[in-house]
C-alpha positions as CSV (number, residue, x, y, z in Angstrom):
1,M,-30.7,-22.6,42.7
2,H,-27.5,-22.3,40.6
3,S,-25.4,-19.2,40.1
4,T,-24.6,-17.8,36.5
5,S,-21.6,-16.2,35.7
6,I,-22.0,-13.1,33.5
7,S,-19.4,-12.6,30.9
8,R,-18.6,-8.8,30.1
9,T,-17.0,-7.8,26.8
10,T,-15.8,-4.4,26.3
11,L,-15.6,-2.9,22.8
12,Q,-12.7,-0.6,22.4
13,S,-12.2,2.4,20.0
14,P,-9.4,2.0,17.6
15,L,-7.6,4.8,19.5
16,A,-7.7,2.6,22.8
17,V,-6.3,-0.3,20.8
18,I,-3.4,1.5,19.4
19,T,-2.8,3.0,23.1
20,R,-2.7,-0.5,24.4
21,L,-0.4,-1.7,21.7
22,H,1.8,1.3,22.3
23,R,2.1,0.5,25.8
24,G,2.6,-3.2,25.3
25,V,-0.5,-4.2,27.5
26,G,-0.6,-8.0,27.5
27,L,2.2,-8.6,25.1
28,G,5.5,-10.4,25.5
29,L,9.2,-9.6,25.5
30,S,9.3,-9.9,21.7
31,W,7.0,-7.1,21.2
32,I,9.0,-5.0,23.6
33,L,12.1,-5.7,21.8
34,L,10.5,-5.1,18.3
35,T,9.1,-1.8,19.3
36,D,12.4,-0.7,21.1
37,S,14.5,-1.6,18.0
38,F,12.3,0.3,15.7
39,A,12.3,3.4,18.1
40,L,16.2,3.2,18.1
41,A,16.2,2.8,14.4
42,M,14.2,5.9,13.9
43,V,16.6,7.9,16.1
44,V,19.6,6.8,14.2
45,L,17.8,7.6,10.8
46,G,17.1,11.0,12.2
47,I,20.6,11.7,13.3
48,S,22.2,10.4,10.2
49,G,19.7,12.7,8.1
50,L,20.7,15.7,9.9
51,L,24.3,15.0,9.4
52,L,23.7,14.5,5.6
53,W,21.6,17.6,5.5
54,S,24.3,19.7,7.2
55,R,26.8,18.7,4.4
56,G,27.5,21.6,2.3
57,R,26.1,24.1,4.4
58,T,28.1,27.0,6.2
59,K,27.8,27.5,10.0
60,R,26.0,30.7,9.4
61,Q,23.4,29.0,7.2
62,M,22.9,26.1,9.8
63,V,22.3,28.6,12.8
64,F,20.0,30.6,10.6
65,I,17.9,27.5,9.7
66,V,17.9,25.9,13.1
67,V,17.2,29.2,14.9
68,S,14.2,29.8,12.4
69,A,12.8,26.3,12.6
70,A,12.9,26.5,16.4
71,I,11.1,29.8,16.4
72,V,8.4,28.6,14.0
73,L,8.0,25.2,16.1
74,L,7.8,27.4,19.3
75,V,4.9,29.5,17.7
76,V,3.0,26.6,16.4
77,V,3.2,24.6,19.7
78,G,3.0,27.7,21.8
79,G,-0.1,28.8,19.8
80,H,-2.0,25.5,20.4
81,A,-1.1,25.6,24.1
82,V,-2.7,29.0,24.2
83,I,-5.8,28.2,22.4
C-alpha cells in the first residue's frame, strides 16, 4: 500500500490577485521598492499639482474652493457610510 499526495490548486478571482500584488505577498524587495517609489511619486505629483493650481488665486478663493470641496466630499463619503 502506498500513499498518494493530493495536490490542490486554488483559482483566485482577479480581485484576490490584485490584493495579493498590493500586499506584496510572495514578492521580493525589488517589488516593494518599486511600489513604494511609485506611491512617493504620486504624493509628490499631487502636492506639486496643488501648488501649481493655487497660483493666481486669492486666499479667499482658495478657502472657498477647499471648504466647498471638503463639504462635497463629506456628503458623498458620509452618504455612502449611512446607506
